[in-house]
N, C-alpha and C positions, 0 to 999 in steps of 0.2 A: 286536686284530683290526680290521680294517677293515669298513666297512659295505657287504655285498654283497646286492644285490636278486636273488632266484633266478628272479623273473618281470618283468624291466623292460619287457616288450612289453604288460603289462597295467596299466601306470601311465597317468594321465589323460593326461599329455602324448602318450604313443604311441598312446593309442586314439583321441585326436582326430584322428591323423594316417592310421592304419591302416584304422579302422572305416568302411565305405562310407556308412553312415548318417549318421555324425557328420562324416567329411572332406567329404561332398558337401553340407553343409547341411540335408540332409532332417530331421535331427534336431538341435536346436540346444539346449545346455545353459544354463544360467542361470550365467554365469561370476561372479556376486556370491559364490557359495558355494565357489569356490576360492580366495578372499582370506583371508589370516590376519586373526583379530581384533586389534583395538585392545587396548593393556595395560589400559585401563580395563575393557573387556569381559571380558578374561581373569580379572582379578581379581575383578570382579563374579560370574562363574561359579564361581571357586573358593570365594568365600565362602558363596554359596549352595548348593554341593555339600556344604561342610563343615558348615553349618548344618543339613543334611538328615541327617548321620550317615556321611557318606562321607570317605575319606581323598583327598587330592588333592595330587599334587606337580606343580609346573610345571617345565619343562625348556626349554633355549634351542634344542637341534639334536636331530636324530635320531642323531647319533653319541652324543651324551651320554645320549639315552634308551635306546640300545643297551645301553651299560656299566650304566645303572640297573639295568635289566631282570635283567641277569646276576647283581646283587648282591642284587636285592630278593627274588628267590624262593629260599628255604633250599634247600641241597642234599639231596638224598634224597627230596624231595617228588615226588609225581605231579601231572603237569600235562598240559593238553590245551589246543588252541586251535581256533576255529572259523576258517574263511577270513577274511583280513584283508589287504587290499592295505597297510593301514598298517604290520602287522607285516613283511610282504616288503620294504617300502621302507626300514625302519630296520635290516634285515639279520637280524632275529631268526629267521625260518623259515628261512633258509640256515645260520644257526647251530645250530638244533636238529637240523639233520641228522647231524651229527657229535657234539653236546653229549652227555656221559656224566654230568653231575652231578645230573640229575633221572631220575625214571621217567616217561620220554616216551610217554605213553599214545597220543598221535596217530600215533607212528610204528608201534606197535602194530597200530593200527586199519588205517593203510594197508598194512601189510605182510600182512595177511589178503586174500588173491585172491578167495575166495569172497565175493560181494557179499552174499548173505544173511546170512553169518556175520559180515561186516565191519559191516552195520547194527544187527546184534545186540549186538556188542561195543561198538560207539558208544553204543547206548542203555543198556546195562548198566554199563559203566565210562568211557565217555568223557566224560559230565556228572557224575560223581560224583569228581571229582579233587580233589586239594588246593588246586590254583591253576588257574583257566580263564581264559585269555588271549583278549581280543577286542577289538574296536573298535566305535565308537558310529556312527551314522547321523547323529546330531544330539546336541547338549549345549546345553540353553538356559541363557540367564543367570540363570534364576531355579531352576536347579539339578535339571533334568529329563535323565535320560540315556534316549536313543531309541535304539532298535535295530529293524532289520528284515531279512528275509532270504526266501529261496524254500523252503529244505529245513528249516529248523530248527537247522541244524548249527551257525550263528554265535551264535544267542541261546540255544541249549537249556541251557546251565549257568548262566544268569543267575538264574532265579527263586529256586530254593532248594537245588539240588544240590550245586553246586560249593562248597567250602570258603570258598575266596577268588575274587573275581572281578577280574581286571585290565583296565581299559579303557585302551587306547592310542590316543590321538587327536591328529591336528593340530589347530590351533585354527581353522582353517577350518570345522571342524564345529560351531563356536559360533553360536547364532542366538538372537533375543531371547526367543521364548517359543514354547509348543507349537504354535501356528498356524503359524508361520514354519518350525518344524521339519517340518511334514507339507509344506510348500512346497518345501523343500530335497530332502526325499526324492523327490518326485514330480517336479520340475523338473530336477533334479540327479543325485542319487545313482542313482536307477533307471535312467536313461538310459545313464550310464557302465557300470553293472552289467551292463546288457544287452549293451553293446558287448563287455564282458570275457567274457561267457558266449557270444557269439557266435564269440569267439577260441577260447577255452577249450573248450568243450562243443558247438560246432556245432548249437546250438539258436537259435531265432529271437529271444528275447528273455528277460530274467528276469521275475520276478514278485514283488511285494510281498505275500507269502502270508501272513507272520507280521509282526506290528508289536507291539512292546512299549514300555510306558512305565515307567522306574523313576522314581517320584515321591518316594519317601523312602526312606531307609535302614531295614534291618531292626532293631527296637528290642532284640531278643533276639541279634542279631549285629552288635554296633557295628563299624563301618569294613570291613564285609565287601567292599564296593567300593572299589577304589583307582583313581581315575582320574589317569591320566599325561597331561598336555597338554602337547604340543610345539608350540612357536613357529614352526611352519612349515605350509606347505600340503601335506597328505599324505591318501593314500586319497579316496574318494568321499564 
């Protein structure tokens, strides 16, 4: 199956052209954070993450990453995902719409039309799945995984609830350290995500309401996090 992005209008390239604030120059994002990391930086990050107890796979292209994810998650397992432009761009969200090999909890949540019931289902079942798929806002060379969001749905399964957490990230998310991770988020991620929510939800901007640092793996759950690094510029 070829890679199909279900929301091509929400990519960085599309938003830079379509969003009034970005296209007019009223808001300028730091383009350093769109560039893929060097091979040395990728390998340093991989080594640091592994030293902290995480599993890491480095993949050349989004097409290969798409195929890797399909094989990584055992059939019959329950899965959920937070919103991720990266997962959209590699085609995995489109694939999930018709995939039948897993217990797709995200689809069950979205099928519930009562918003109160949908929120309760997300809380009680959505974060307690066997595999929770997400992306990072930044990953540091010294092995810190950084996530942020507005509603908590992106990072809700990270801390302890999901059995396994799969972080899928382009190497453009790699930064030197925790300080640069913060700079990346506020100078780049936040502005592009604000443009996305203006398009998708018709609201003025996003918000960095939840900010999570995963500084080490869980010693009682070795390799609970599996970081998939793709050597392309993906997501925000």
